[in-house]
N, C-alpha and C positions, 0 to 999 in steps of 0.2 A: 186863363191867366189875366191878371189885371193889366190894363193898358193905361191907367191913369199915371200922370207925371208925379213924381215925388218932389221933395223940396229942391233938390239939385237939378230938376228938369229931366231926370231920367226915370222912365217908367219901371215898374217892377219886372215886366217882361224883358226890358232892355238890360236891367241889372242881372237877371237870371242868365241871359245870353252871354253877357260879359264874364260872369262867373264861370260858365261852362267852357267858354273859350280859354279862360285863364287856367282852368284845371287840366286841359288837354283832352285828346280824344279817348284815351283809355278810361280815365276817371269819369268823364262825361257819359260814356256809354253805360257805365255802371249806374249812373243816376237815371238815365233814360229808361232803364229796365223797370223803374218804379213809377213811371208816369203813364198817363192815359194817352191814347193815340192822338187825340186833339191837342193835348199839351205839347207832345213831341213835334207835331206839325207846326204849331205856333212858334216854338223855340227854334226849330230848324230854320224857319223863314226869317226869324229875327237874327239868328246867327249869320245867315247868308247876307242879310242887309247891313250888318255891322262892319264898319270900315276899320277903324283903329280903336283899340282899347287902352293904349299906353297911358293916356292921361288920367283915366278914371279907374283903371284896373285895381290899383292899391286901395282906393277909397271903397270900391264895391266889395273887395275881399275883407277889408276891415269891418265894414258894416255887417257882412254875413257872419263873421267871427263873433261880433258883439251880440248878434241875435241868437247865435248858438249858445253862447255863455248865459244869456238871460233865460233861455228856455231850459237849460240844464239847471240853473238856480231855482227856477220855478218848480221843476219836477222834483228836485231834491227837497225843496222846502215843503212841497205837498206831502211827500212821503214822511218826512220828519214830523210834520204837523199831525198826520194821521196816526203815527206811532204814539205821539203824546196824548192823543185823544183816547187811545186804547189803554 
């Protein structure tokens, strides 16, 4: 997982930890099922070291939502484009 700081001074790993904390234990467990052991260890350590997410929680969730929308748009655009080519 990337440890570099983003624009707001929060690394990708920290954002992932904040998102998982925000989602709660049941949803986070479902996400962990899809990760490699090394990624789980890194995230678990980051979650353990995270104190309070109140101030950045909404910002991280909004960023995640925007990334999901963008990826959905790209995927749909790709399929439509492929259909047009055929």
